[in-house]
C-alpha positions in Angstrom: 0.0 0.0 0.0 2.8 2.4 -0.8 1.7 5.8 -1.9 3.7 7.9 -4.3 2.9 11.5 -3.4 5.5 14.2 -3.2 4.2 16.5 -0.5 5.8 19.9 -0.1 6.7 21.5 3.2 3.8 22.5 5.5 3.2 26.2 6.2 1.0 27.3 9.1 0.4 30.8 7.6 1.1 32.3 4.3 4.5 33.9 4.2 5.6 36.5 1.7 9.1 36.9 0.2 10.8 39.7 2.2 14.2 41.4 1.9 15.7 42.5 5.2 19.2 41.4 4.4 20.6 44.9 5.2 19.0 44.9 8.6 20.4 41.4 9.3 23.9 42.5 8.2 24.0 45.9 10.0 22.5 44.6 13.3 24.9 41.7 13.2 27.8 44.2 13.0 26.4 46.0 16.1 26.1 42.7 17.9 29.6 41.6 17.1 31.1 44.9 18.3 28.9 44.9 21.4 30.0 41.3 22.1 33.6 42.3 21.8 33.0 45.2 24.2 31.5 42.9 26.8 34.6 40.6 26.4 36.8 43.7 26.9 35.1 44.8 30.1 35.3 41.2 31.4 38.9 41.1 30.6 39.7 44.4 32.3 37.8 43.3 35.4 39.9 40.2 35.6 43.1 42.1 35.0 42.4 44.7 37.7 41.7 42.0 40.3 45.1 40.6 39.5 46.8 44.0 39.6 47.4 44.0 35.9 47.2 47.3 34.0 45.7 47.2 30.5 47.4 49.1 27.7 46.6 52.7 26.8 44.1 52.9 24.0 43.2 49.2 24.2 39.5 50.0 24.6 39.4 51.6 21.1 39.7 48.1 19.6 36.1 47.5 20.7 34.6 51.0 19.9 31.4 51.2 18.0 31.8 53.5 15.0 29.5 56.2 13.7 29.4 54.3 10.4 28.0 51.2 12.0 25.3 53.2 13.8 24.4 55.1 10.6 24.2 51.9 8.5 22.0 50.3 11.2 19.7 53.2 11.5 19.3 53.4 7.7 18.4 49.7 7.6 15.9 50.3 10.4 14.3 53.1 8.4 14.2 51.1 5.2 12.6 48.2 6.9 9.9 50.4 8.4 9.2 51.9 5.0 9.0 48.6 3.2 5.6 47.5 1.9 5.1 43.7 2.1 2.5 42.1 -0.1 1.5 38.6 -1.1 0.1 37.5 -4.4 -2.9 35.4 -4.9 -0.7 32.7 -6.4 1.5 32.6 -3.2 -1.6 32.5 -1.0 -3.3 29.6 -2.9 -0.1 27.7 -3.2 0.4 27.7 0.6 -3.2 26.4 0.9 -2.4 23.7 -1.6 0.7 22.6 0.3 -1.2 22.4 3.6 -4.0 20.4 1.9 -1.5 18.1 0.4 0.0 17.4 3.8 -3.4 16.8 5.3 -4.3 14.4 2.6 -1.1 12.5 3.2 -2.0 12.2 6.9 -5.4 10.9 6.0 -4.0 8.2 3.6 -1.5 7.1 6.3 -4.4 6.9 8.8 -6.4 4.7 6.3 -3.4 2.4 6.0 -3.2 2.1 9.8 -6.9 1.4 10.0 -6.6 -1.3 7.4 -4.5 -3.8 9.4 -7.4 -6.0 10.6 -8.8 -6.0 7.1 -5.4 -7.1 5.7 -5.7 -10.0 8.1 -9.1 -10.8 6.6 -7.5 -10.9 3.1 -5.0 -13.4 4.4 -7.8 -15.5 5.9 -9.7 -15.4 2.7 -6.8 -16.5 0.6 -6.0 -19.4 3.0 -9.5 -20.6 3.3 -10.1 -20.4 -0.5 -7.0 -22.5 -1.0 -8.1 -25.0 1.5 -11.6 -25.3 0.0 -10.4 -25.7 -3.6 -7.8 -28.3 -2.6 -10.0 -30.2 -0.2 -6.9 -30.6 1.9 -7.7 -31.1 5.6 -4.2 -30.1 6.6 -4.7 -26.7 4.9 -8.0 -26.4 6.7 -6.2 -27.0 9.9 -3.7 -24.3 8.9 -6.6 -21.9 8.6 -7.7 -22.8 12.1 -4.2 -22.3 13.4 -3.9 -18.9 11.8 -7.2 -17.8 13.3 -6.2 -19.1 16.7 -2.8 -17.4 16.7 -3.6 -14.1 15.1 -6.0 -11.3 16.2 -8.3 -11.5 13.2 -11.7 -10.7 14.7 -13.2 -7.4 13.3 -15.0 -5.5 16.1 -17.4 -2.6 15.8 -14.6 -0.3 16.8 -12.5 -1.6 13.8 -15.5 -1.0 11.5 -15.9 2.6 12.8 -12.2 3.4 12.6 -11.9 2.1 9.1 -15.0 3.9 7.8 -13.9 7.1 9.5 -10.5 6.9 7.8 -12.2 6.5 4.4 -14.3 9.6 5.1 -11.2 11.5 6.0 -9.6 10.5 2.7 -12.7 11.8 0.9 -12.8 15.1 2.7 -9.1 15.9 2.6 -8.9 14.7 -1.0 -11.7 17.1 -1.9 -9.9 20.1 -0.3 -6.5 19.1 -1.9 -8.1 18.7 -5.4 -10.0 21.9 -5.1 -6.9 23.9 -4.4 -5.0 22.2 -7.2 -7.8 23.1 -9.6 -8.1 26.7 -8.4 -4.3 27.2 -8.7 -4.6 26.1 -12.3 -7.7 28.2 -13.1 -6.6 31.7 -14.0 -10.2 33.0 -14.1 -10.9 31.9 -10.5 -7.6 33.3 -9.4 -8.4 36.6 -11.0 -11.9 36.6 -9.4 -10.4 35.9 -6.0 -7.8 38.7 -6.3 -10.4 41.2 -7.5 -12.8 40.5 -4.7 -10.1 40.6 -2.0 -9.0 44.1 -3.3 -12.6 45.3 -3.5 -13.1 44.6 0.2 -9.9 46.4 1.1 -8.2 43.2 2.2 -4.8 41.7 1.2 -3.6 38.1 1.1 -0.8 38.8 3.6 -3.4 39.2 6.4 -5.6 36.3 5.2 -6.0 33.7 7.8 -6.7 30.7 5.7 -8.3 29.4 2.5 -11.0 26.8 3.1 -13.0 24.3 1.0 -16.7 23.8 1.6 -19.7 22.2 0.0 -22.3 24.9 -0.8 -25.2 24.5 1.7 -28.0 25.1 -0.8 -26.3 24.5 -4.1 -24.0 21.5 -3.2 -21.3 23.2 -5.3 -17.7 23.0 -4.3 -16.8 26.4 -2.8 -13.6 28.1 -1.6 -13.8 30.6 1.3 -11.0 33.1 2.2 -11.1 34.3 5.8 -9.6 37.5 7.2 -8.8 38.4 10.8 -9.1 42.0 10.0 -12.2 43.9 9.0 -14.5 42.3 11.5 -13.9 38.7 10.4 -14.5 39.4 6.7 -14.7 36.5 4.3 -15.0 35.9 0.6 -16.6 32.8 -0.9 -16.4 31.8 -4.5 -18.5 28.9 -5.9 -16.5 26.7 -8.3 -18.0 25.4 -11.5 -16.3 22.1 -11.2 -18.0 18.7 -11.5 -17.5 16.0 -9.0 -15.7 12.8 -10.1 -16.8 9.4 -8.9 -18.6 6.2 -9.9 -17.0 3.8 -12.3 -14.3 6.2 -13.5 -13.1 6.8 -9.9 -12.7 3.1 -9.3 -11.2 2.4 -12.7 -8.5 5.0 -11.9 -8.1 3.4 -8.5 -7.4 -0.1 -10.0 -4.7 1.5 -12.2 -3.1 3.3 -9.3 0.2 2.3 -7.7 -1.6 2.5 -4.3 -4.0 -0.3 -5.3 -1.5 -2.4 -7.3 0.9 -2.6 -4.5 -1.8 -3.4 -1.9 -3.1 -6.6 -0.4 -6.0 -7.0 -3.0 -4.3 -5.6 -6.0 -2.4 -8.8 -7.1 1.0 -7.8 -5.8 2.9 -11.1 -5.4 5.2 -9.5 -2.8 2.6 -8.4 -0.4 2.1 -11.8 1.3 5.1 -13.5 -0.2 8.1 -11.2 0.2 10.5 -14.1 -0.1 9.3 -14.8 -3.7 11.8 -14.7 -6.6 10.7 -11.3 -7.8 10.6 -9.7 -4.3 13.3 -8.1 -2.2 13.2 -10.9 0.4 12.1 -8.6 3.3 9.7 -10.2 5.7 6.4 -8.5 6.3 4.0 -8.9 9.2 0.8 -6.9 8.7 0.1 -7.0 12.5 3.4 -5.3 13.2 3.4 -2.9 10.3 0.2 -2.5 8.2 2.1 -0.7 5.4 4.1 -3.2 3.4 7.6 -2.5 2.1 
């Protein structure tokens, strides 16, 4: 059940590109000189206690210069005057990254919730083999497997598994919506225009959310803002939902399915096979196969 998704780093809040290199450099120069001055005073303190006289003019080696102060003050002023903005593309891309990470967590949770069902797949294969062969010894092996493994499916297992599927649906909807929006120049322009019309900016936007329209059932994106009395902007998306036979056909062709316990991967339950890497797998210890 390996999943090949390249998730980007997670951001808690949208971050613009800023340039404060001069402030970093000039304040760093002040800190270095100040640090040297503290060292000097400490050294003089130790010397005086030992009756040692420091050299004339030695303090000047740690003096702060007017040039350092002027450069630092100029950098402070430039930083204060700078106008930081964020484009709609940066804002939506951060939302997409966050949604990708959430979707990855949901898929991992589904894999974890599948462990007892993986055992059911093993029981099914063993019992099928015993029934077709009519071999009593194989039937005994099924009994032994049931006795020595925790294969019972409880109501809690059912609830956890179903909840994990629902989480994949919901997080997948959000991730897909933000990917679609990022690739839709018309929606991006509409979002940018409406934000400007409300006197807001993306730098101060709290988050971009995905919702299902209460009355229309349409997929909708909502931008929230902490300023302006909790302002928000919602845009209904003219996208169709995917599902049905096509969704499952795509699933059968996916790597996630084909490397899973029901997808025909010969290495899932037989890692020691000729075409496999020889790494043992125990679904009770690790529900995600190698």
